[in-house]
N, C-alpha and C positions, 0 to 999 in steps of 0.2 A: 513696889517694895514688898511683894508677897512672901519673901523669904527673910524678912526682918526678924532677928532673934534666932535664926537657924545657923548651924555650924556644919560645914561640909568638908569632906575629903574627896579629891578628884585624882584619879591615877591617869598616867599617860598625859599629863597636863602641860608638858613643855612645848607642845606645838599642835597644829592641826585642830582636830575636833576637841581634844581635851582642853586646850588653851581657850577655845571659844566657850566651852561649858563653864570653866572656872570663871571667866569674865562675866558671863551672863548670870551665874549664881550670885556673884558679888554685886552686879548691877541691880539685882532684885533684893539686895539687903543682907545676904548671907556673908559670914566670914568663912574663908576658904583656905584649906591647906592643899597646895598643889604638890603632887608627888610624881616623880619620874626618875629614871636613871640618867637623864640628860641634865646634868646639874646647872651648867652655865645658862642654857636656854630656859630652864625652869625658873631660875632666879630672875632672869630678865622679864619673863611673863608676869611673875608675882610683883615685881617692882612696877611694871606698867599698870597692873590692876590697882595697886595702891595699898593703903594701910589695912584694908580688910583681908589682904592675902599674905600668906607666908609659904615658903617652899621647904620641902624636905626630900632628900633622896630616898627612894624606895624601890627595891627590887620586889615585884609583886609575887615572885615565886618563893620568897623566903618568909616563913611564918614569924620568925623572930623580928624581922624588920617591920612586919605588919603590926606586931604587938607594940613596938617602940613608937611607930608613927601614930597609932591610935592614942596611946598614952600621952604623947606630946600634944596632940590636937585637943584632947580632953583637958589637959592642964592649961593650955593656952586660951582655949575658948570657953571652958566650963562644961561643955557637953559636945557630943557628936550626934547630930540629928540626920545627916544625909551622907550617903556614900555613892559616888558615881565611879563604877569600875569600867574604865575606858581603855586601859593599857592593852595593847594587842600587837601580835606579829602576824604578818600575812605572807603567803607563798602562792605563786602561780607557776607551777612547773608540771610537766607531763607525769603521768602515773608512775612510770618507771624511775623517775628521778626523785620521788618522795622517799628519802632514806629514813631509817629508824631514828637517827639523830635529829633530822629535821622535824619529823612527826612529834617526837618528844618535846622539842623546844617550842613548837607552836602550841601544843596542849599545855605545857607548863605555864606559859604566860596567859593564854586566852581562857583556859578552863580552870586549871589549878589556881591561878592568880585570882580569878573571880571567886572561887570557893574560899580561899584563904581570906580574902577581903570580907566576905560575908561573916565568916567565923570570928574574925578579929573585931568587927564593929558591933556585933550583936550585944555583948555584955554592956558596952557603953550606951547603946540605944535602950536597953532595958533600964539602965539607971536614969535615962532621960525621959522614960515613960513612953517610948515609941520612936519610930524613925522611918525614913524612906531610903531604900536601896534601889538604884537604877543601874542595871547592867547593860552595857552597850554590846549588843550582838551585831547583827548584820542581816541584810536580805538573805545572805548565805546561811543564816540560822533558821530559815523557814523554807528554803528552796536551794537546789543545787546551782549556786551562782558564783562559786569561788573555787579555790584549789582544794584538793582532797583533805589535807590536814586542817586547813583553815575552816572549811565548811563543817567538818566533823566537830571541831572545837566550838564553833558558834552554835551548832545544834546543842552541844553540851551546855553552853551558857543558857540557852532557852529552857532546857530541862532543869538546871539548877535554880533558875528564877521561879519556875512554876512550883516546884517541890518546896523550895524555901518559903515561898509565899504561903503555901498551905500550912506548913509547920509553924510559922512565926506569926501568922495572922492574929491568933488570940492574944498576942503580946503587943499588938498595935504596931508591928513592924511590917511595912509594906514593901514588896519587891516587884518591880516591873522591868521589862526589857524593851530597849529601843533598837530598831532594826533599820539603820540607814542604808540607802543605796549609794550611787555615785555622788561624791562630794568633791568640791574644790580643795584638795589637800596636796602637800608635796608629793605624796605617793601616787597621785593620779596625773601628775604633770607629764608623765611619759606617754600617756594615751591622748590622741587628738580629742579635745573636749567637745569641739563642735560636732564631730562625728558621733560621739556618744550621745550628746544632746539630741541629735536628729533621730535617735532610736527610741527616745522616751516619749510617752504620751504628752507630757507637759512641755516637751521640747526645750528643756533647760536642765542644767546640773545645779544641784543645791550648793549653797554656801553653808559652811559649818555652823554659822550663827543661827540658821534656821532650825537645825537639829538641836542646838543648845536651848532654844526657847521651849522645845518639847520637853527636854530634860528638866528644865526649871519648873515647868508645870507639874511634872510627876514628883519632883522633890517637895513641892509645896502642899499646903493643906487644901488647896483647891482640888486636889485629886485624892481626897481622904478616903473615898470609897472605891478606889481603884487599886487592885493588887493581883499579881499573877497574870498580867496582861501583856500581850505583844503589840508594840506600836511600830507599824511600818511607816517610814518616811522616806520615800524613794522616787518621787516625781512620777509614780506610776510604773516603775520598771518591771514589777512582777505581773503587770497586765500584758506584757509582751508575750506573744505566742501565736496561736492560730489567727486570732483577730488582727494582730499586727501584720501578719503576712497578707491577709486579705486587703487591709488598708494600703499596704505598699504596692500590691498588685494594681489596685484601683488608681494609684497615682500615675501609673505608667500605661494606662489604657486610654 
């Protein structure tokens, strides 16, 4: 219960990683506002978590909706101590198929949405005497491992995290980024998971609950001296490269 007394907002919380994060924060003692544009699914997740959870519809690209969500959370809980910006769009299309409209939509959710969330919660965190912001980036935020717009937007999240941490550190507001690799989510069901697992050094694909535990740690006072840091949790996927090629050659010799 290391988050007892903490109050959190989690975006993209209606399914997948966001739902796991919200559940783990609550399990650790936090009260949680789940936010998403998927209203029915979001309410179902909040009900499953229990009395410590509530749901609110939030389009992360709209600053006015952010202001209303933070105000409601602060009124309901008394403070906002934690923000987990998890809402994201993903694209995997060839270079020539990345249109201006697609690029803007990806950046609007992934980068602008992260920025607006940080802007919205900082005044509440100042009133609370500090706080922790955890921005969900990706392995694509440190390495070219995704689509063009997606990777660009996740690099932007990494930059927002580091610069925000530098600027807000004196006010006891910590900001860190989490960079998951392949996870068992609805979005990855279209790819053969056993094949993906065979490519990873740990030979397994993560469950979202494993990433959620890392987020809860960064949200808690156990990480009080950590800010501006990148946390890779990827079953070793970014170790793939020349060493991996040598290993695979050896398997067939």
